[in-house]
N, C-alpha and C positions, 0 to 999 in steps of 0.2 A: 358508569355509563358503559354499555357493551359496545366493543369495537365492531364495526362491520367486517364482514368476511374479507372484503378486498383490501382492508388496511391491517387486519390482524396478522396475516402472513408476512407482509413486509416488516411489520414491527418485530415479529419474532425473529426474522432473519437478521435484522439490524442489531437486535439485542444479542444474538448468538455471536455475530462478528465482533461486536465490542467486547463481549466476554472473552472470546478467544484472544483478542489483542491484549487485553489487560492480563490475561493469564500468562501470555508470553513475556510481557513487560515486567511483571512483578513476581511471578512464580515459575513459569515454564522455563525461563532461561537457565535455571539451575539443573535442568535435565538435558542430557546429550542430544535428544531429538530436536531440540530447539537451538542447537549450535549455529545453524545457518543464519538465523536472524541476528545473533550477536556478531557473527563474522561480517555480515553485510554492514552493520552499523559501524564496526571498526574500520571497514573499508571507506565509508563515507567520512569518518573522522580523519583518516590518513589523507584523503583527498583534500579536505579542508585545510589540514595543516600545510600541505604543499602549496595551496593557493595563498594562504595567509603568509607563508614564508616570503613570498615575493614582495609583500608590503611591510615587512618588519623593519624596524629601525636597526641601526648598527648595534652590535653587541657592546656591552659596557667595556670600556678600555681599562678596567681594573684587573684584567686577567693576563696571565702569561702561561706559556706551555714549554716544557722541555720533554721532548718525545723520543722514545726509542724506536728506531726504524730499522729496516732490513740492512741498510748500509752500515749502521752502527754494529749490528750483530756480526756482519761479515768482517769488518775491520778490527773489532776486538778479538774475534775468533782467529784471524790470521796473523795477529801481532802488529798490525799497522798502528793501532791505538794502544799506547802503554801509559800507565799511571805511575808516576814516580813513587818509589817506596814499596810497591807491591811485590811480593815474592813470586807471584805467578808470571809466566811469560805470555800465556794464552788464556783468554777469559771466555770460556763457554758459558752459555746461559744455564742456570741463573748466575749473573755476574757477582763477582766479589763485592761485598757491601761497601768496601772502601771507595769504589767508583761513585756510588751514590753520596758518600760522605764528601768527596771532592766536589760534586755538583752542589751539595748544600753549602759548602764553604764559599763557592763562587757566587751563589745566589745571595748569601748573607752579605758578601762584600758589595754587591750591587744594590742592597737595600730592599730586598723583597719583604713584603709585609708578612706573608705566611707561605709555607710550602706544603702541599698536600700530595701524598703518594696514592696513585691508583694502582698500586702494586702491593700484593699481600706478602708481608714478611712474617710468616707464621712459624718458620723454622730457622735455627741457627746454622751458620756456615763454618767451615774449617779453614777459611782463608786467613792469611797473616799479612801484616803490614809492618815495614821497618820504619819506626818513627824517629830513630836516631841510630848512630853507628853501633850502639851496643844494646838497643832496646827494640824488642819485637812484640807486638800485641796482636790479638785476633782482630780480624776485620770487623766482626760484629761489635766488639767493644769500642773500636774506633768510631764506627758509625753511630753507636749509642752516645758516645761522648760528644760528637759533633751535634747530634740532635739536642742534647742537653745544653750545649753551649749556645746554640741558636735560640732555643726556647719557643720556636713558632712552627713546629713540625706537626703535621696531621698525618696519622697512619690509617691505612685501610683495614676494615674488618667486616666480617659477615656473621650471620647467625651460627655458622659452622666454625671454620678456622678464624682465629683472632691473632693479632701480632704476638710474637714471643714476649714473655715478661720483660726481658732485657730491653726491648725496644719500647714497650708500653710505659716503662717507668721513666723514660726520658722524653716521651712525646707529649705534646700539648694536649692532644685529644685523639681518641680513636673514632673514625668516621665510617658510616655505612656506605658501601659501594654496591649495594644490592639493587636490582631492578626487577620488575615483574614482567615476564614475557607473556603477552596475550597472543596465542597462536604464533609464537616465535618472534613477536615484535615488541620492543620495549617502548611502551607508551606512557605508563604510569608508574609511580614510585611511592613507597612507604616513606613518610618523613623520618621515621626512626624505627628501630626494633629494640625490644627490651632485653637487656643483658647487663649484668652487673660489671661495671668497669671501674676499678679502684683508682683512686688518686695516684698519679705517678710517684709521689713521695712514699706512699704506703707500699707500692710495689717495690720501690728501691730498698725499703726497710724490711721487706719480706725475708730475705736471706740473712740480713744482719740480726734481726730479732727473732726470726723463726715464726713469723706471723702465719696463722692458718686462715688464709683469705677465702677458703671454701666454706667455712662455718659462718653462721649468722652472727653479725655483731650485735651488741646491746647498746641502746641509746637510753641514757638516764641522766636527768639533771644537768644537761648541757655537756655531757661527757659520752664519748664513744669508747666501748670496750671491745677489743678484738682478741680472739683466742690466740694463744701461743702454744706451739707444739712442745709439750714436756716442760712447760714453765708457767709462771704467773701471767694472767692476761695483761695486755698492753692497753693503756688508757691515754686518750688525748682529749683536751678540752675543745669544745665547739663554741664559735662565736654566736651572736644573735641570729645570724642567717643559717646556722647549722653547718658552718664551714670549719675546716682545720687550717692552721697556719704553720707551714713547715719551719718558718723562721723562729718559732717558739722553741724548736728543738735544735735547729742548726742555723745559726745566724748567717752562715755563708751559703745557705741553700739557694739554688736558683729556681726552685719551684714556687709557683704562685699559690696563694690561698684558694681553697675551693672545698666543695663538699667531699666527704670521705669516699663516696662512690656515686656513680650515676647508673640508673637503670635504663636510661634511654641512650642508644647509640644513634645520633642524628646523622642524616645523610650528608655526605661530603659537600655537595653543592649548597645545602642549607647552612652548614657551618661556615663555608667560605663567605656567603652573603652576609651572615650574621656578624662575622668579624669586620666586614666592610661597613655595615650599618650600625654596629654596636648593639645588636639585639641580644636580649637576655634569654638564652635557651633554658637556663636552669629554672626559671619561673614562667615558662610558657603556659599560656591559658589553653588547655586542651579540651575541646568539646567534641561532640559526636560528628558534627559536620564541618568543623574548622579548627584551626590552631591560630591563636592570636599571639604574636611576638611583639614585645615592646622594648624600646631602647631608652637609654638615659637621656638622649637628646630630643625626646618627643616623637621619634619615628615609630610608626606602628605598621606592621605587615600582617596580613591575614592569609593563611594558606587554606583554601577550600578543600574539603575532603569528600570523596564519594562514600557510599554506604559501606564499603569495605575498608575505608580508611586510607585510600590512595589519593594522591594529588597528581594533577596533569600540568606539566610545565609548558611554557610557550617555547616553541622551537625557533631559534633565531640564528643559529650558526651550525655549519657542518665542516668538519676538518677535511676540506677538499681544496686543493690548490686552485680549482676553477671557481671557488666561491669568493665573491668580492669581499664579503665581510671578513672572511678568514684571511684574505690577502692584506687587509688593512691592519690585522693583528701581527703581521709578520715580524715587526720589530721585536716583539716579545714572544716569538715562537722559534724554537731551534730544535734540531735533533741533538742528542747527547754529545756526539762527536764534534759537531760544529760548535756547540756551546763550550766544550772543554778545551779544544785544541785550535780554535781560531780566535785571535784577538781582534776585536773590532775597534778601530780608532778613528777619531774625527780628524779633521785637517790639522788641528793644533796638537795632535798627538795624545790627547786625553782619551783614556779608555771609556767607551760609552757604557751606560748602565741602563739597558732597555727594561730591566726587570725591577727598577726602583719603584717602591710602593705598589707592587703588583701582588695579586693573589695567584701563586704559581701552582700548576698541577703538573706532576711528573707521571707520565703513563706511556703506554705502548701503542704504536700504530704499525708494528711489524706484522708479518703474515705467517711466521713460523708457528707450527702447531702448539709448541709449549710456551709461546709468548704472545700469541695472537689475542687481541681483545676486540674482535670484530663481531658485529651483530646487526640486526635490522632495527630501524627506528621508523617513525612515520615519515621522515624525510628521505631515508635511503634504505635500500635493501641490504647493502653491505657497508655499514658505517663503522668508524672508529669510535667505540663506546666511551672512550675517555672524554669525548666531546659532550656527553650527556651531563657531566658535572658542570660544565660551563653554561649549558642551557638552563639547568636548574638554578644555579647561582644567579645568572642574569635575570631569570624570571622573578626571583625573590627580591633582587635589588630594585627592579622596575615595578614590582607589584602586579605583574600581568599574568596571573595564573588563568588556566582554562576553568570555567565555571559550568558544572552540570546544573540543569534545572532541578529545583526541588520536586518532590513527588507530586504535590498538588498541581503544579504547573503542567507536568507531563500528563496527568489525568485530564486536566482541562483541555489540552491540545488534542488528545486522542478523542475525547468526547466531541469537541468542536468539529474535528475533521469527520468523524463518523456521522454526526447528525447532518452536517452540510452535504456530505456525499450522498447520504440516504435521501435527503430532500431533493437534491438536484436530479438524482437518478430516477426518482419516482414521479416527479412533477413535470419534468421537461422531456422533450423527445430524445431518443437515444443518441442521435448525432450531437445535439447541443449539450446534453449532459456529459457526453464523452469529452467534447471540446472543453467544457467547463472544468471537469476533473483534471485533465491534462494541464490546462492553463494555471489552475490554482496550485497544482503540485509544483509546477515550474516556479511560480512566484514564491512559494514557501521555501523551496530549495535555495532560491536566490537570497531570500531573507536570512536563511540559516547561514549561508556563506558570508553574507555581509556582517551579521552580528558576530560571527566567529572572528572575522578579520579585525573588526573595530573594537569589540569589547570582550573578546574571548569567551563568549557565551555559546555553549554547546547545545544547540537545539537538536533533539533526536529527529532523524529523517526517516529511517526505515519503517518503524511501526506506525507513525502518523500517516505517512504517504502510502507505502505499500500495504500496510495492514488496515488502518482505520479508513483510509481514503479509497485506494484502488481496490482492495479486497471487498470493501462495502459496495463499490460501484459494480464490480464483476458479479458479486452475489445477487444484488438486486436487479442488475441488468439481465442476468441469466433467468432469474425468476420472472421478471417482466416479459422477457422474450417467450418463456414457456406459457405464461398467462395469455399473451397476445396470440401465440400459435393456437392455444386452446380456443380462444375467442374467435379466431379466424375459422377454425374448423366448425365451431358452433354456428357462426353466421352462415358459413357455406352450407351446412346441413339444413339450416332453416330456409335459405333462399334458392338453393340449387334446383329445387323442383318447381319453383313458382316464378322465377325470373330468368332472363337469359344469362348465360355464362359471362358475357362481357359486363353485365351489370353487377354480377356477383364479384368479379375481380375488382371492379371499381370500389365496391363497398369495402373490400378487404384492405384497400389502400388508405381508407379514410377513417374518420371518427365515427364510432358506433353509438353515439349518444342518442341517435334517432330511435333506437330500440326502446328507450324508456318513455317515449311519448312526446310528440311535437305537433304543432299546428301547421298545416300546409294547405296550399291550394292544389287540389288534385282533380283528376277526371276519372270517374268510376263507370264501369259497364256491368250490366246484368244481362246474361244471355240464357234464355230458357228454351228447352226442346218442346216443340208442339207435337202432340200425337203420341206422347209417351204412354198415357193411360190406355189409349186404343190399342197400342202395340202390345202391351202386357196382357190385355184382355184377349187379343187375337192369339197370342202364344198359348194362353191357358185353354182356350176353346179348342185350338188345334191339337194340343197335347191330349186333352180328354178324348177327342175324336179318334186319335191314333190308338190310344190305349184300348178304346172300346172296339175299334175295327179289328185290331190285331190280337185282342184278348191277351194282353200282357199280364204276367203274374206280378205279384207285389214287388219282388226284387227288381225285375226288368222295368216295371213302371216307375220305381223310385229313381233308377238310373236315367230313364228317359226324361223325367222331370228335372233332374239335376242338369242334364245336357241342355234342356230348353232354358233354364235359368242362366246358364253360362252364356248362351247365345243372346239373351236379353241384355246381360251386362256388357257383352262384347259390342252389341249394337249401340248401346248408350255411350260407351267409351269412344266408339268410332265417331259418333256425332259430336261429342264433347271435345274430342281432339281437333275437330275442324275449327273450333273457335279458340281453344287454348293454345294451339300451335301458333296462331296468328298473334296472340298476346305475347308469346315469347319472341316471335319474329320482330315485333315492333317494340321490344324491350319494355314491356309492361310488367306488372307484378301480379302473379296469380294469387288471389286471396284464398278462395276455397271453392269446393264443389258442394252445392246444396241440393242433394238429390240429382235431378236432371238439369240443374241450373249452374252456370259458371259465373263467379264474381271475380273481377280483376280491376286494377286501377293503375294510373300513371301519375308521376309527380313525386313519388316516394318509393323506396328510401332515398333515391338520388333526386336532386332537383332536376326538373325537366320543363323548360319554358314552353315546349311544344306538346305538352301532355294532352291537350284537347285534340289536336289534329292527329296525333299518333293513335289515340283511342278510337277516333272515328274511322281512320283508315284500317285499323285492325278489325273493326266491326264490319266494314265493307268487304274486306278480304275474307272474313269469316263467313259472311252470307254467301259469297261466291264459292267458297270451298264446300259449303253444305250443298249448294246447287249442283256443283260438279259431282259430289258424292251421290246425290240422288239420281243424276243422269246415269252414272255408272251402275248403280243398283237396279235401275229400270232395265238396262240392257241385260244384266244378270238374271233378272226375273223372266224376261222374254225367253232366255236360253233355258231356264229351269222349267218353263211351261212345256217346251218340246221334250225335255228329258223326262218329265213326270208322265207324259203320255206313254212312253215306252215302259217306265217303271210300273204303271198301272196294269199294262198287259202282262207284265212278268210277276204281278202280285206283290210288288215291293212297296214299302212306304214311300209316299211322295216327298220330294224335297220341299221344305217350307219356303214361301216367298219372303224375300228380304223386305223389311219394313222401310218405308220412306217417310222421313220426318222433316220438319222445318223448325226454324228457331225465330224467336222474337227477341230483339235487343233494345235495352234502354240505356241511354248515355246521359250523364249529367256532370257538370263541373262546379267547383266551389270549394270553400274552406272546409277542412275536416281534421279530425284528430287521428294521428297515425302512430302505431306502436305495437308492442307485443301485448297480447291479452291472454290471460289464463293463469294457472298456478305456477309459482316460482319453481316448485319441485315436480310439477307434472307437465301435462300437455299445454303448449303455448302456441298462439297463432298470431302472425303478423298481419294486422288488419286495419281498416279505417272505419270510422263511424261518425255520424252527425246528420244534420238535416239533408244536406245535399246527397248523401249516400242513400237515405231513405227515398228521396225523390227519384233517384236513378232506378231503384227497385220498382217504384210505382209506374214509371214510364215503361219498364219492361212488361209489366202486367197488362198494359193497355195497348201494347205494340202489335198484337195479333201475330200472324204468321208471315215469316220472311220479310219483316219490316225492321227499320232502325229508327227509333225516335230519340231526339236529343232535346235537352233543356235549353232555355234562353241563354244562360251563361256560356254554355258550350258553343252555341251558335255565334255569339259575340266574339269568342276566341277564334272561331273558324274564319270570321271576316278579317281578323288581324293576320292570321297565319296562312290561309288559303282562300282568297276571295272567290276564285272560280268555283271551288267546292261549296262554299257558303251560298253563293247565288243559285246553285242547283238545288239547294234544300227547299222543301215545300212547307210553307207555314200552315199550321193546322189551327182549328178553332181552339180557343182556350178551354181547358178542362179542369175539373176539380178531382183530386185524388185523395185517397184515404190517408189521414194523418198529416196532411199539408193544408194549411189555411190559405184561402183565396184561390183564384183561378191561375192556372199554370199555362204559360205560352209554350207550345211545343212545335217541333219541326221534324219532318220526315226526310231522311237522307236517302237519295236514290242510289242504288248499287248495281242495278242491272245494266247490261250493255247489249248491243245487237248480238254479240257472241259472248255469252256469259263464261265460256271456257277460256276466254282471253284474260290473262292475268294483268294486262296493262290497265 
């Protein structure tokens, strides 16, 4: 089915807008020129995070923090804080590793479940510690020994620097502390990165046995074979789960059984939560859109991933003393100096253990350039990033990740918004469609905020609202405005010459469906010039006489004939204007000029309940205008007669006399069809037709000179609208006219007064 022209263009515009939105959503965002769209969506995401934060529950009480602040840096630097046994008197950053060893010992005594460092120990230090009167060892070895003794230490790593081997071989795990900065703000994180991390036992045996851990190991028949530099390969048996057991080689080993190496370095926050919930990271079910983690106790957690493999945590706490949730953690939050050098005792003198059974993170909130760990998050422009690990761990413990909608849902939302906006804009008036678009946009944004707060569902806002909804509205509204302006110009061009300007302006404000044809009760008049034929004959005879008397040559004769034709046309136009001006004055519609006849009507295109009285009054004033015109022309002819006497004596051509003509008018009222007639691509005329129109033409043909005849329906309407005028009308004998069956009752409308020049 072929679309009509008035629907094809809106359909093409709608399709183009939807294509553009889909392009930006699924392809265009990869290009820099569409950066602004993604930035706006991130801004709406941050806004929702801030709103949702106000409604979040308290963060899990399973966490503790030991933080390095500016006060610690200052007091260790000036010697206020001193650690027994250290050979240094002043500790500039980076601190001697023994300081961290003492912190670990204190946390172990308090019963911390695990301790994670948000500090990268990728290089060894030259510090020393005196462990006895005659024994001194490096601070790094002491730190490694404390890590091994505690057995629950998590070290920070990145895709670049990793912890030194000495520390890796005694740590429980290496954890990722990486975050993805989207336009400088950490909003999303990779659950892990791939890098081979050997089992701490194998790292510890690297120097002893000369293991070459850079070469690929060989797995065969439940045995792992590792290359040895300059010697025979080293073999270890694997159990049914593919793990090694250090106790098979060293009964006193403190290392737990595990896989020889891991390719996945999980994020610190995920590891902390997994330790709390007992989740099995080694056997994680990794899919394209999610990661499923299961625990021995039946607990399951699902981490939703976006198409780039990132997850979005729920932000529940910020490390700010003004934050109520953070203040409620204060028992398990200390700076390093306060933790090491202040003993907190209860009233009975027993040392308190605020970190018992806590997952403790050690990190920095200092502001110095070489120790600062500040950055932007959705909650804060300047945040202590060590807090991100708590937010991630808390999200996994509670299972409250942010969920992006799948692609099909986003496609559906964009299509729905685009189609709705297109329908509203094209079908409803501009003001109402605008109100509808704004209202629905506000409702959708409110729904997006609510779903984010309650279920962590991230509905896209920018492309559905600004793109599919508002852009569609602006595009179609602009097109519609252009079409309406074109239509206004078209209507104005049609009617400006046939009806009064006030009527044209009214038409341009309203509905133009009347152009296509409607049924209306109207009053129509036909006004015909009497004496037109005699006038043309007179001009021709006069022209021939002049050419003969003055013996004009062919060229002069042609010019003279052209001038006479122009005078004929000017005369006709002068008399036609006498009636057409009154049609415009009384806000009628000029239909057409038929030779020396004027056709006009009232009651369309605008409704006019007084169409009959307006038409009759226009006819009366038209007759009076013609009468005044004739009086003026008689006076001019009298003057010309005197002038011609002098011209005859001078041998000049006489001035022609001005023709005097009269008009007969027929008026009739009744139902008729009104609309544009003619070719869609060619000339069209706004006209009326029907029985009552034909009757008006017949009344004009029998009206004679200087008379106005009206039909019975017109007379009845006059009685309703102007009884005085109706009573002055003269009833005539019924007549039969061509094309109309039966006798027709007619009336003559008097128009003369004692002083016809009086307009009243």
